[in-house]
All heavy atoms as TSV, in Angstrom:
chain	resi	resn	atom	element	x	y	z
A	1	MET	N	N	38.863	14.972	-37.862
A	1	MET	CA	C	39.604	15.698	-36.849
A	1	MET	C	C	40.690	16.521	-37.522
A	1	MET	O	O	41.860	16.385	-37.259
A	1	MET	CB	C	40.212	14.736	-35.849
A	1	MET	CG	C	39.189	14.013	-35.041
A	1	MET	SD	S	39.974	13.120	-33.701
A	1	MET	CE	C	38.931	11.692	-33.671
A	2	SER	N	N	40.256	17.386	-38.384
A	2	SER	CA	C	41.215	18.072	-39.225
A	2	SER	C	C	41.367	19.545	-38.894
A	2	SER	O	O	40.529	20.149	-38.219
A	2	SER	CB	C	40.769	17.934	-40.682
A	2	SER	OG	O	39.578	18.660	-40.877
A	3	LEU	N	N	42.415	20.094	-39.431
A	3	LEU	CA	C	42.654	21.521	-39.310
A	3	LEU	C	C	41.540	22.300	-40.004
A	3	LEU	O	O	41.133	23.362	-39.539
A	3	LEU	CB	C	44.020	21.857	-39.913
A	3	LEU	CG	C	44.565	23.253	-39.693
A	3	LEU	CD1	C	44.650	23.588	-38.207
A	3	LEU	CD2	C	45.933	23.384	-40.329
A	4	GLU	N	N	41.010	21.734	-41.097
A	4	GLU	CA	C	39.908	22.383	-41.804
A	4	GLU	C	C	38.672	22.497	-40.914
A	4	GLU	O	O	37.960	23.503	-40.952
A	4	GLU	CB	C	39.568	21.627	-43.087
A	4	GLU	CG	C	40.624	21.750	-44.168
A	4	GLU	CD	C	41.848	20.864	-43.923
A	4	GLU	OE1	O	41.740	19.831	-43.225
A	4	GLU	OE2	O	42.924	21.219	-44.418
A	5	GLN	N	N	38.412	21.472	-40.104
A	5	GLN	CA	C	37.285	21.517	-39.170
A	5	GLN	C	C	37.479	22.624	-38.137
A	5	GLN	O	O	36.544	23.338	-37.800
A	5	GLN	CB	C	37.116	20.169	-38.456
A	5	GLN	CG	C	36.410	19.128	-39.289
A	5	GLN	CD	C	34.931	19.421	-39.392
A	5	GLN	OE1	O	34.257	19.668	-38.401
A	5	GLN	NE2	N	34.434	19.400	-40.612
A	6	LEU	N	N	38.715	22.768	-37.659
A	6	LEU	CA	C	39.006	23.821	-36.695
A	6	LEU	C	C	38.792	25.190	-37.329
A	6	LEU	O	O	38.161	26.069	-36.742
A	6	LEU	CB	C	40.436	23.697	-36.178
A	6	LEU	CG	C	40.939	24.830	-35.272
A	6	LEU	CD1	C	40.027	25.051	-34.070
A	6	LEU	CD2	C	42.360	24.539	-34.814
A	7	LYS	N	N	39.283	25.376	-38.541
A	7	LYS	CA	C	39.117	26.656	-39.220
A	7	LYS	C	C	37.638	26.947	-39.479
A	7	LYS	O	O	37.196	28.097	-39.344
A	7	LYS	CB	C	39.924	26.681	-40.516
A	7	LYS	CG	C	41.420	26.774	-40.258
A	7	LYS	CD	C	42.206	26.846	-41.549
A	7	LYS	CE	C	43.690	26.976	-41.273
A	7	LYS	NZ	N	44.483	27.108	-42.487
A	8	ALA	N	N	36.860	25.930	-39.830
A	8	ALA	CA	C	35.423	26.119	-40.041
A	8	ALA	C	C	34.738	26.527	-38.739
A	8	ALA	O	O	33.861	27.399	-38.728
A	8	ALA	CB	C	34.799	24.838	-40.592
A	9	PHE	N	N	35.159	25.916	-37.636
A	9	PHE	CA	C	34.600	26.278	-36.336
A	9	PHE	C	C	34.942	27.724	-35.989
A	9	PHE	O	O	34.090	28.491	-35.543
A	9	PHE	CB	C	35.110	25.327	-35.248
A	9	PHE	CG	C	34.676	25.709	-33.858
A	9	PHE	CD1	C	33.339	25.690	-33.506
A	9	PHE	CD2	C	35.606	26.094	-32.908
A	9	PHE	CE1	C	32.930	26.046	-32.225
A	9	PHE	CE2	C	35.216	26.452	-31.626
A	9	PHE	CZ	C	33.870	26.424	-31.285
A	10	LEU	N	N	36.188	28.122	-36.196
A	10	LEU	CA	C	36.601	29.488	-35.889
A	10	LEU	C	C	35.843	30.499	-36.751
A	10	LEU	O	O	35.499	31.588	-36.281
A	10	LEU	CB	C	38.108	29.644	-36.053
A	10	LEU	CG	C	38.952	28.857	-35.063
A	10	LEU	CD1	C	40.435	29.043	-35.345
A	10	LEU	CD2	C	38.633	29.230	-33.630
A	11	ALA	N	N	35.553	30.134	-37.998
A	11	ALA	CA	C	34.762	31.017	-38.859
A	11	ALA	C	C	33.349	31.181	-38.287
A	11	ALA	O	O	32.792	32.283	-38.291
A	11	ALA	CB	C	34.708	30.452	-40.280
A	12	LYS	N	N	32.795	30.093	-37.764
A	12	LYS	CA	C	31.472	30.152	-37.143
A	12	LYS	C	C	31.504	31.039	-35.908
A	12	LYS	O	O	30.586	31.826	-35.664
A	12	LYS	CB	C	31.008	28.740	-36.770
A	12	LYS	CG	C	29.631	28.696	-36.108
A	12	LYS	CD	C	29.285	27.294	-35.644
A	12	LYS	CE	C	28.607	26.528	-36.734
A	12	LYS	NZ	N	28.065	25.238	-36.263
A	13	VAL	N	N	32.573	30.935	-35.136
A	13	VAL	CA	C	32.710	31.711	-33.897
A	13	VAL	C	C	32.692	33.213	-34.187
A	13	VAL	O	O	32.119	33.986	-33.429
A	13	VAL	CB	C	34.006	31.309	-33.150
A	13	VAL	CG1	C	34.305	32.267	-32.015
A	13	VAL	CG2	C	33.893	29.887	-32.628
A	14	LYS	N	N	33.315	33.611	-35.275
A	14	LYS	CA	C	33.397	35.037	-35.611
A	14	LYS	C	C	32.018	35.688	-35.679
A	14	LYS	O	O	31.882	36.857	-35.348
A	14	LYS	CB	C	34.126	35.238	-36.936
A	14	LYS	CG	C	35.611	35.029	-36.826
A	14	LYS	CD	C	36.293	35.299	-38.154
A	14	LYS	CE	C	37.769	35.022	-38.066
A	14	LYS	NZ	N	38.465	35.315	-39.312
A	15	GLY	N	N	31.007	34.922	-36.080
A	15	GLY	CA	C	29.672	35.489	-36.225
A	15	GLY	C	C	28.710	35.114	-35.116
A	15	GLY	O	O	27.513	35.377	-35.231
A	16	ASP	N	N	29.191	34.497	-34.066
A	16	ASP	CA	C	28.300	34.005	-33.010
A	16	ASP	C	C	28.802	34.466	-31.644
A	16	ASP	O	O	29.739	33.896	-31.090
A	16	ASP	CB	C	28.238	32.485	-33.086
A	16	ASP	CG	C	27.208	31.877	-32.148
A	16	ASP	OD1	O	26.941	32.455	-31.065
A	16	ASP	OD2	O	26.682	30.801	-32.484
A	17	SER	N	N	28.171	35.480	-31.100
A	17	SER	CA	C	28.629	36.033	-29.821
A	17	SER	C	C	28.482	35.043	-28.678
A	17	SER	O	O	29.269	35.070	-27.724
A	17	SER	CB	C	27.899	37.336	-29.502
A	17	SER	OG	O	26.511	37.115	-29.415
A	18	ASN	N	N	27.508	34.136	-28.744
A	18	ASN	CA	C	27.358	33.124	-27.690
A	18	ASN	C	C	28.566	32.188	-27.669
A	18	ASN	O	O	29.058	31.825	-26.599
A	18	ASN	CB	C	26.068	32.323	-27.877
A	18	ASN	CG	C	24.842	33.140	-27.590
A	18	ASN	OD1	O	24.847	34.035	-26.741
A	18	ASN	ND2	N	23.761	32.861	-28.308
A	19	LEU	N	N	29.029	31.789	-28.850
A	19	LEU	CA	C	30.220	30.933	-28.923
A	19	LEU	C	C	31.453	31.684	-28.438
A	19	LEU	O	O	32.313	31.108	-27.778
A	19	LEU	CB	C	30.445	30.447	-30.354
A	19	LEU	CG	C	29.665	29.218	-30.779
A	19	LEU	CD1	C	29.902	28.929	-32.255
A	19	LEU	CD2	C	30.049	28.022	-29.944
A	20	GLN	N	N	31.536	32.967	-28.748
A	20	GLN	CA	C	32.673	33.760	-28.293
A	20	GLN	C	C	32.739	33.781	-26.770
A	20	GLN	O	O	33.811	33.632	-26.188
A	20	GLN	CB	C	32.574	35.185	-28.840
A	20	GLN	CG	C	32.757	35.250	-30.338
A	20	GLN	CD	C	32.433	36.615	-30.915
A	20	GLN	OE1	O	32.350	37.603	-30.197
A	20	GLN	NE2	N	32.243	36.664	-32.223
A	21	VAL	N	N	31.584	33.917	-26.126
A	21	VAL	CA	C	31.532	33.922	-24.662
A	21	VAL	C	C	31.989	32.568	-24.120
A	21	VAL	O	O	32.775	32.499	-23.171
A	21	VAL	CB	C	30.112	34.267	-24.165
A	21	VAL	CG1	C	29.977	34.017	-22.673
A	21	VAL	CG2	C	29.779	35.713	-24.494
A	22	LYS	N	N	31.521	31.488	-24.740
A	22	LYS	CA	C	31.921	30.148	-24.294
A	22	LYS	C	C	33.429	29.956	-24.427
A	22	LYS	O	O	34.078	29.397	-23.549
A	22	LYS	CB	C	31.193	29.070	-25.097
A	22	LYS	CG	C	29.757	28.878	-24.714
A	22	LYS	CD	C	29.153	27.732	-25.501
A	22	LYS	CE	C	27.738	27.462	-25.087
A	22	LYS	NZ	N	27.173	26.296	-25.787
A	23	LEU	N	N	33.982	30.409	-25.540
A	23	LEU	CA	C	35.418	30.240	-25.749
A	23	LEU	C	C	36.231	31.074	-24.774
A	23	LEU	O	O	37.289	30.645	-24.321
A	23	LEU	CB	C	35.798	30.593	-27.186
A	23	LEU	CG	C	35.419	29.559	-28.233
A	23	LEU	CD1	C	35.841	30.033	-29.618
A	23	LEU	CD2	C	36.041	28.209	-27.935
A	24	LYS	N	N	35.759	32.250	-24.452
A	24	LYS	CA	C	36.479	33.082	-23.493
A	24	LYS	C	C	36.507	32.431	-22.115
A	24	LYS	O	O	37.417	32.653	-21.330
A	24	LYS	CB	C	35.864	34.478	-23.421
A	24	LYS	CG	C	36.202	35.294	-24.651
A	24	LYS	CD	C	35.606	36.679	-24.598
A	24	LYS	CE	C	35.949	37.435	-25.871
A	24	LYS	NZ	N	35.448	38.796	-25.869
A	25	ALA	N	N	35.507	31.588	-21.824
A	25	ALA	CA	C	35.449	30.890	-20.542
A	25	ALA	C	C	36.248	29.586	-20.557
A	25	ALA	O	O	36.490	28.992	-19.507
A	25	ALA	CB	C	33.999	30.603	-20.169
A	26	ALA	N	N	36.669	29.137	-21.746
A	26	ALA	CA	C	37.417	27.886	-21.862
A	26	ALA	C	C	38.745	28.007	-21.133
A	26	ALA	O	O	39.428	29.012	-21.221
A	26	ALA	CB	C	37.647	27.550	-23.333
A	27	LYS	N	N	39.091	26.964	-20.409
A	27	LYS	CA	C	40.314	26.972	-19.615
A	27	LYS	C	C	41.451	26.188	-20.269
A	27	LYS	O	O	42.587	26.269	-19.830
A	27	LYS	CB	C	40.028	26.406	-18.233
A	27	LYS	CG	C	38.930	27.151	-17.504
A	27	LYS	CD	C	39.286	27.369	-16.065
A	27	LYS	CE	C	38.188	28.014	-15.283
A	27	LYS	NZ	N	37.925	29.389	-15.607
A	28	SER	N	N	41.132	25.414	-21.310
A	28	SER	CA	C	42.155	24.600	-21.955
A	28	SER	C	C	41.758	24.322	-23.401
A	28	SER	O	O	40.594	24.485	-23.769
A	28	SER	CB	C	42.301	23.267	-21.213
A	28	SER	OG	O	41.164	22.457	-21.458
A	29	PRO	N	N	42.716	23.892	-24.210
A	29	PRO	CA	C	42.378	23.488	-25.575
A	29	PRO	C	C	41.331	22.375	-25.597
A	29	PRO	O	O	40.487	22.334	-26.493
A	29	PRO	CB	C	43.723	23.008	-26.143
A	29	PRO	CG	C	44.730	23.822	-25.391
A	29	PRO	CD	C	44.158	23.900	-23.990
A	30	ASP	N	N	41.355	21.485	-24.611
A	30	ASP	CA	C	40.353	20.415	-24.553
A	30	ASP	C	C	38.951	20.983	-24.347
A	30	ASP	O	O	37.975	20.433	-24.857
A	30	ASP	CB	C	40.685	19.414	-23.447
A	30	ASP	CG	C	41.891	18.544	-23.802
A	30	ASP	OD1	O	42.098	18.270	-25.007
A	30	ASP	OD2	O	42.610	18.138	-22.880
A	31	ASP	N	N	38.833	22.084	-23.604
A	31	ASP	CA	C	37.541	22.751	-23.449
A	31	ASP	C	C	37.047	23.265	-24.801
A	31	ASP	O	O	35.865	23.159	-25.123
A	31	ASP	CB	C	37.637	23.923	-22.472
A	31	ASP	CG	C	37.815	23.494	-21.031
A	31	ASP	OD1	O	37.633	22.290	-20.715
A	31	ASP	OD2	O	38.152	24.368	-20.200
A	32	VAL	N	N	37.958	23.828	-25.577
A	32	VAL	CA	C	37.600	24.333	-26.903
A	32	VAL	C	C	37.126	23.187	-27.787
A	32	VAL	O	O	36.123	23.303	-28.503
A	32	VAL	CB	C	38.796	25.066	-27.556
A	32	VAL	CG1	C	38.472	25.450	-28.997
A	32	VAL	CG2	C	39.175	26.291	-26.742
A	33	VAL	N	N	37.820	22.062	-27.738
A	33	VAL	CA	C	37.433	20.882	-28.515
A	33	VAL	C	C	36.013	20.446	-28.139
A	33	VAL	O	O	35.197	20.133	-29.010
A	33	VAL	CB	C	38.446	19.731	-28.310
A	33	VAL	CG1	C	37.931	18.423	-28.892
A	33	VAL	CG2	C	39.791	20.106	-28.927
A	34	GLY	N	N	35.706	20.440	-26.857
A	34	GLY	CA	C	34.373	20.049	-26.397
A	34	GLY	C	C	33.295	21.003	-26.886
A	34	GLY	O	O	32.217	20.570	-27.319
A	35	ILE	N	N	33.572	22.294	-26.829
A	35	ILE	CA	C	32.614	23.301	-27.310
A	35	ILE	C	C	32.382	23.114	-28.807
A	35	ILE	O	O	31.244	23.143	-29.287
A	35	ILE	CB	C	33.120	24.724	-26.994
A	35	ILE	CG1	C	33.131	24.953	-25.478
A	35	ILE	CG2	C	32.259	25.776	-27.701
A	35	ILE	CD1	C	33.925	26.184	-25.035
A	36	ALA	N	N	33.459	22.911	-29.539
A	36	ALA	CA	C	33.350	22.720	-30.985
A	36	ALA	C	C	32.523	21.483	-31.312
A	36	ALA	O	O	31.669	21.519	-32.214
A	36	ALA	CB	C	34.739	22.606	-31.605
A	37	LYS	N	N	32.746	20.412	-30.570
A	37	LYS	CA	C	32.014	19.169	-30.820
A	37	LYS	C	C	30.516	19.375	-30.613
A	37	LYS	O	O	29.701	18.844	-31.368
A	37	LYS	CB	C	32.543	18.062	-29.911
A	37	LYS	CG	C	32.008	16.696	-30.266
A	37	LYS	CD	C	32.708	15.604	-29.493
A	37	LYS	CE	C	32.224	14.248	-29.956
A	37	LYS	NZ	N	32.935	13.161	-29.294
A	38	GLU	N	N	30.153	20.179	-29.611
A	38	GLU	CA	C	28.740	20.492	-29.366
A	38	GLU	C	C	28.104	21.180	-30.571
A	38	GLU	O	O	26.900	21.143	-30.747
A	38	GLU	CB	C	28.609	21.420	-28.156
A	38	GLU	CG	C	28.933	20.788	-26.836
A	38	GLU	CD	C	28.948	21.805	-25.698
A	38	GLU	OE1	O	28.584	22.978	-25.903
A	38	GLU	OE2	O	29.357	21.412	-24.580
A	39	HIS	N	N	28.935	21.825	-31.386
A	39	HIS	CA	C	28.449	22.578	-32.535
A	39	HIS	C	C	28.784	21.906	-33.867
A	39	HIS	O	O	28.782	22.552	-34.912
A	39	HIS	CB	C	28.997	24.009	-32.481
A	39	HIS	CG	C	28.450	24.771	-31.314
A	39	HIS	ND1	N	27.264	25.450	-31.355
A	39	HIS	CD2	C	28.903	24.898	-30.044
A	39	HIS	CE1	C	27.014	25.991	-30.180
A	39	HIS	NE2	N	27.999	25.659	-29.363
A	40	GLY	N	N	29.083	20.613	-33.809
A	40	GLY	CA	C	29.256	19.826	-35.023
A	40	GLY	C	C	30.620	19.856	-35.674
A	40	GLY	O	O	30.770	19.468	-36.825
A	41	HIS	N	N	31.632	20.304	-34.952
A	41	HIS	CA	C	32.990	20.355	-35.502
A	41	HIS	C	C	33.895	19.474	-34.654
A	41	HIS	O	O	33.946	19.611	-33.441
A	41	HIS	CB	C	33.522	21.791	-35.498
A	41	HIS	CG	C	32.720	22.708	-36.358
A	41	HIS	ND1	N	32.945	22.842	-37.697
A	41	HIS	CD2	C	31.671	23.508	-36.062
A	41	HIS	CE1	C	32.078	23.702	-38.202
A	41	HIS	NE2	N	31.290	24.117	-37.226
A	42	GLU	N	N	34.612	18.563	-35.326
A	42	GLU	CA	C	35.486	17.652	-34.594
A	42	GLU	C	C	36.935	17.817	-35.016
A	42	GLU	O	O	37.258	17.748	-36.191
A	42	GLU	CB	C	35.035	16.209	-34.799
A	42	GLU	CG	C	33.698	15.942	-34.126
A	42	GLU	CD	C	33.432	14.472	-33.909
A	42	GLU	OE1	O	34.386	13.715	-33.668
A	42	GLU	OE2	O	32.263	14.095	-33.983
A	43	PHE	N	N	37.775	18.070	-34.025
A	43	PHE	CA	C	39.213	18.158	-34.208
A	43	PHE	C	C	39.847	17.906	-32.855
A	43	PHE	O	O	39.171	17.875	-31.840
A	43	PHE	CB	C	39.633	19.521	-34.781
A	43	PHE	CG	C	39.078	20.701	-34.018
A	43	PHE	CD1	C	39.727	21.202	-32.909
A	43	PHE	CD2	C	37.893	21.303	-34.418
A	43	PHE	CE1	C	39.212	22.284	-32.195
A	43	PHE	CE2	C	37.371	22.383	-33.721
A	43	PHE	CZ	C	38.031	22.869	-32.608
A	44	THR	N	N	41.145	17.701	-32.858
A	44	THR	CA	C	41.845	17.435	-31.605
A	44	THR	C	C	42.534	18.708	-31.115
A	44	THR	O	O	42.762	19.648	-31.880
A	44	THR	CB	C	42.897	16.328	-31.805
A	44	THR	OG1	O	43.786	16.729	-32.838
A	44	THR	CG2	C	42.237	14.995	-32.146
A	45	ALA	N	N	42.863	18.718	-29.839
A	45	ALA	CA	C	43.488	19.893	-29.229
A	45	ALA	C	C	44.804	20.238	-29.911
A	45	ALA	O	O	45.160	21.417	-29.997
A	45	ALA	CB	C	43.698	19.665	-27.734
A	46	ASP	N	N	45.529	19.258	-30.417
A	46	ASP	CA	C	46.806	19.558	-31.064
A	46	ASP	C	C	46.631	20.382	-32.333
A	46	ASP	O	O	47.550	21.085	-32.747
A	46	ASP	CB	C	47.603	18.288	-31.335
A	46	ASP	CG	C	46.946	17.367	-32.348
A	46	ASP	OD1	O	45.709	17.178	-32.276
A	46	ASP	OD2	O	47.665	16.805	-33.197
A	47	LYS	N	N	45.447	20.335	-32.934
A	47	LYS	CA	C	45.188	21.144	-34.131
A	47	LYS	C	C	45.181	22.629	-33.789
A	47	LYS	O	O	45.555	23.465	-34.606
A	47	LYS	CB	C	43.862	20.761	-34.791
A	47	LYS	CG	C	43.846	19.371	-35.371
A	47	LYS	CD	C	44.860	19.211	-36.464
A	47	LYS	CE	C	44.874	17.796	-36.999
A	47	LYS	NZ	N	46.037	17.515	-37.817
A	48	ILE	N	N	44.758	22.972	-32.584
A	48	ILE	CA	C	44.740	24.373	-32.167
A	48	ILE	C	C	46.152	24.932	-32.203
A	48	ILE	O	O	46.377	26.060	-32.634
A	48	ILE	CB	C	44.116	24.519	-30.764
A	48	ILE	CG1	C	42.643	24.096	-30.804
A	48	ILE	CG2	C	44.250	25.942	-30.252
A	48	ILE	CD1	C	41.998	23.975	-29.443
A	49	GLU	N	N	47.109	24.137	-31.785
A	49	GLU	CA	C	48.498	24.577	-31.745
A	49	GLU	C	C	49.086	24.763	-33.138
A	49	GLU	O	O	50.083	25.457	-33.296
A	49	GLU	CB	C	49.333	23.594	-30.930
A	49	GLU	CG	C	48.906	23.576	-29.481
A	49	GLU	CD	C	49.628	22.534	-28.653
A	49	GLU	OE1	O	50.563	21.887	-29.162
A	49	GLU	OE2	O	49.253	22.368	-27.489
A	50	GLU	N	N	48.445	24.166	-34.163
A	50	GLU	CA	C	48.940	24.302	-35.530
A	50	GLU	C	C	48.564	25.639	-36.146
A	50	GLU	O	O	49.173	26.057	-37.128
A	50	GLU	CB	C	48.397	23.173	-36.401
A	50	GLU	CG	C	48.988	21.821	-36.058
A	50	GLU	CD	C	48.464	20.719	-36.957
A	50	GLU	OE1	O	48.101	21.004	-38.122
A	50	GLU	OE2	O	48.410	19.577	-36.488
A	51	LEU	N	N	47.567	26.303	-35.594
A	51	LEU	CA	C	47.159	27.587	-36.139
A	51	LEU	C	C	48.166	28.669	-35.788
A	51	LEU	O	O	48.782	28.642	-34.728
A	51	LEU	CB	C	45.797	28.004	-35.584
A	51	LEU	CG	C	44.586	27.223	-36.063
A	51	LEU	CD1	C	43.331	27.826	-35.468
A	51	LEU	CD2	C	44.485	27.196	-37.569
A	52	SER	N	N	48.275	29.624	-36.657
A	52	SER	CA	C	49.177	30.743	-36.378
A	52	SER	C	C	48.547	31.669	-35.343
A	52	SER	O	O	47.333	31.692	-35.160
A	52	SER	CB	C	49.447	31.529	-37.660
A	52	SER	OG	O	48.288	32.239	-38.046
A	53	GLN	N	N	49.375	32.433	-34.685
A	53	GLN	CA	C	48.899	33.412	-33.704
A	53	GLN	C	C	47.928	34.382	-34.378
A	53	GLN	O	O	46.909	34.753	-33.806
A	53	GLN	CB	C	50.083	34.166	-33.098
A	53	GLN	CG	C	49.695	35.086	-31.965
A	53	GLN	CD	C	49.218	34.326	-30.738
A	53	GLN	OE1	O	49.636	33.207	-30.485
A	53	GLN	NE2	N	48.330	34.927	-29.999
A	54	GLU	N	N	48.208	34.753	-35.609
A	54	GLU	CA	C	47.366	35.684	-36.341
A	54	GLU	C	C	45.962	35.102	-36.550
A	54	GLU	O	O	44.970	35.796	-36.395
A	54	GLU	CB	C	48.021	35.979	-37.683
A	54	GLU	CG	C	47.463	37.172	-38.408
A	54	GLU	CD	C	48.334	37.503	-39.616
A	54	GLU	OE1	O	49.482	37.943	-39.427
A	54	GLU	OE2	O	47.846	37.300	-40.734
A	55	GLU	N	N	45.883	33.829	-36.903
A	55	GLU	CA	C	44.591	33.187	-37.098
A	55	GLU	C	C	43.798	33.153	-35.797
A	55	GLU	O	O	42.596	33.389	-35.787
A	55	GLU	CB	C	44.775	31.759	-37.634
A	55	GLU	CG	C	45.243	31.715	-39.067
A	55	GLU	CD	C	45.591	30.307	-39.506
A	55	GLU	OE1	O	46.462	29.678	-38.874
A	55	GLU	OE2	O	44.997	29.851	-40.496
A	56	LEU	N	N	44.467	32.858	-34.690
A	56	LEU	CA	C	43.781	32.806	-33.410
A	56	LEU	C	C	43.294	34.185	-32.976
A	56	LEU	O	O	42.211	34.324	-32.437
A	56	LEU	CB	C	44.703	32.213	-32.339
A	56	LEU	CG	C	45.032	30.735	-32.519
A	56	LEU	CD1	C	46.112	30.326	-31.539
A	56	LEU	CD2	C	43.804	29.882	-32.358
A	57	GLU	N	N	44.105	35.201	-33.213
A	57	GLU	CA	C	43.727	36.546	-32.820
A	57	GLU	C	C	42.558	37.068	-33.639
A	57	GLU	O	O	41.839	37.951	-33.214
A	57	GLU	CB	C	44.921	37.496	-32.927
A	57	GLU	CG	C	45.933	37.250	-31.836
A	57	GLU	CD	C	47.197	38.081	-31.979
A	57	GLU	OE1	O	47.357	38.763	-33.011
A	57	GLU	OE2	O	48.020	38.021	-31.052
A	58	GLY	N	N	42.337	36.506	-34.807
A	58	GLY	CA	C	41.232	36.919	-35.653
A	58	GLY	C	C	39.873	36.514	-35.123
A	58	GLY	O	O	38.846	37.043	-35.538
A	59	VAL	N	N	39.839	35.598	-34.187
A	59	VAL	CA	C	38.579	35.126	-33.635
A	59	VAL	C	C	38.098	36.122	-32.593
A	59	VAL	O	O	38.789	36.419	-31.635
A	59	VAL	CB	C	38.743	33.724	-32.993
A	59	VAL	CG1	C	37.438	33.267	-32.374
A	59	VAL	CG2	C	39.223	32.731	-34.020
A	60	SER	N	N	36.937	36.616	-32.777
A	60	SER	CA	C	36.297	37.569	-31.857
A	60	SER	C	C	37.222	38.702	-31.446
A	60	SER	O	O	37.268	39.086	-30.294
A	60	SER	CB	C	35.739	36.853	-30.624
A	60	SER	OG	O	36.760	36.392	-29.780
A	61	GLY	N	N	37.969	39.196	-32.397
A	61	GLY	CA	C	38.853	40.315	-32.113
A	61	GLY	C	C	39.903	39.988	-31.085
A	61	GLY	O	O	40.293	40.820	-30.286
A	62	GLY	N	N	40.354	38.753	-31.073
A	62	GLY	CA	C	41.394	38.357	-30.123
A	62	GLY	C	C	40.863	37.501	-29.008
A	62	GLY	O	O	41.444	37.415	-27.945
A	63	GLY	N	N	39.723	36.858	-29.216
A	63	GLY	CA	C	39.118	36.024	-28.184
A	63	GLY	C	C	40.037	34.916	-27.713
A	63	GLY	O	O	40.054	34.569	-26.553
A	64	ILE	N	N	40.793	34.359	-28.625
A	64	ILE	CA	C	41.817	33.386	-28.244
A	64	ILE	C	C	43.128	34.037	-28.616
A	64	ILE	O	O	43.450	34.184	-29.775
A	64	ILE	CB	C	41.655	32.053	-29.003
A	64	ILE	CG1	C	40.283	31.450	-28.752
A	64	ILE	CG2	C	42.735	31.075	-28.597
A	64	ILE	CD1	C	40.016	30.203	-29.562
A	65	SER	N	N	43.865	34.460	-27.631
A	65	SER	CA	C	45.055	35.230	-27.942
A	65	SER	C	C	46.355	34.460	-27.764
A	65	SER	O	O	47.376	34.893	-28.244
A	65	SER	CB	C	45.096	36.505	-27.096
A	65	SER	OG	O	45.096	36.188	-25.736
A	66	HIS	N	N	46.332	33.345	-27.061
A	66	HIS	CA	C	47.576	32.603	-26.867
A	66	HIS	C	C	47.260	31.152	-26.581
A	66	HIS	O	O	46.414	30.855	-25.761
A	66	HIS	CB	C	48.382	33.173	-25.713
A	66	HIS	CG	C	49.634	32.405	-25.437
A	66	HIS	ND1	N	50.720	32.441	-26.282
A	66	HIS	CD2	C	49.954	31.552	-24.448
A	66	HIS	CE1	C	51.659	31.647	-25.793
A	66	HIS	NE2	N	51.221	31.092	-24.689
A	67	VAL	N	N	47.957	30.269	-27.260
A	67	VAL	CA	C	47.830	28.843	-26.984
A	67	VAL	C	C	49.236	28.309	-26.816
A	67	VAL	O	O	50.090	28.548	-27.653
A	67	VAL	CB	C	47.148	28.097	-28.156
A	67	VAL	CG1	C	47.088	26.615	-27.869
A	67	VAL	CG2	C	45.754	28.638	-28.398
A	68	GLY	N	N	49.465	27.587	-25.748
A	68	GLY	CA	C	50.779	27.011	-25.563
A	68	GLY	C	C	50.717	25.866	-24.582
A	68	GLY	O	O	50.165	26.011	-23.512
A	69	GLY	N	N	51.229	24.729	-24.992
A	69	GLY	CA	C	51.242	23.572	-24.086
A	69	GLY	C	C	49.851	23.242	-23.631
A	69	GLY	O	O	48.952	23.063	-24.415
A	70	ASP	N	N	49.670	23.173	-22.321
A	70	ASP	CA	C	48.371	22.836	-21.765
A	70	ASP	C	C	47.547	24.078	-21.444
A	70	ASP	O	O	46.448	23.970	-20.927
A	70	ASP	CB	C	48.541	22.024	-20.462
A	70	ASP	CG	C	49.130	20.660	-20.735
A	70	ASP	OD1	O	48.945	20.157	-21.847
A	70	ASP	OD2	O	49.779	20.111	-19.835
A	71	ASN	N	N	48.083	25.244	-21.722
A	71	ASN	CA	C	47.403	26.468	-21.342
A	71	ASN	C	C	46.915	27.236	-22.562
A	71	ASN	O	O	47.589	27.319	-23.560
A	71	ASN	CB	C	48.346	27.384	-20.547
A	71	ASN	CG	C	48.808	26.726	-19.277
A	71	ASN	OD1	O	48.033	26.070	-18.616
A	71	ASN	ND2	N	50.072	26.892	-18.956
A	72	MET	N	N	45.750	27.821	-22.436
A	72	MET	CA	C	45.228	28.696	-23.461
A	72	MET	C	C	44.707	29.927	-22.753
A	72	MET	O	O	43.864	29.822	-21.872
A	72	MET	CB	C	44.108	28.042	-24.244
A	72	MET	CG	C	43.521	28.981	-25.280
A	72	MET	SD	S	42.277	28.202	-26.278
A	72	MET	CE	C	41.112	27.754	-25.034
A	73	CYS	N	N	45.203	31.062	-23.119
A	73	CYS	CA	C	44.756	32.311	-22.510
A	73	CYS	C	C	43.802	32.989	-23.481
A	73	CYS	O	O	44.021	33.000	-24.670
A	73	CYS	CB	C	45.942	33.246	-22.262
A	73	CYS	SG	S	47.178	32.510	-21.193
A	74	THR	N	N	42.745	33.559	-22.958
A	74	THR	CA	C	41.807	34.293	-23.792
A	74	THR	C	C	41.927	35.761	-23.486
A	74	THR	O	O	42.272	36.159	-22.397
A	74	THR	CB	C	40.370	33.818	-23.554
A	74	THR	OG1	O	40.065	33.947	-22.184
A	74	THR	CG2	C	40.177	32.378	-24.003
A	75	GLY	N	N	41.667	36.559	-24.507
A	75	GLY	CA	C	41.869	37.981	-24.326
A	75	GLY	C	C	40.655	38.807	-24.437
A	75	GLY	O	O	39.630	38.663	-24.806
């Protein structure tokens, strides 16, 4: 459940438009964790908050644009 797992998942997302669509539909960090687990990556929702805004914006050209508290906005 590491930050490295989250970064590996985000790298996978960059090249997978189906995953990008799923993430854009995610309503919470826990939704993202569930999607990642379906694709073989395990980390906790708190790891998402450890990433910088720049790292998050790099996913699908800004697919995840803001994470804060219990809310995650997609762009």
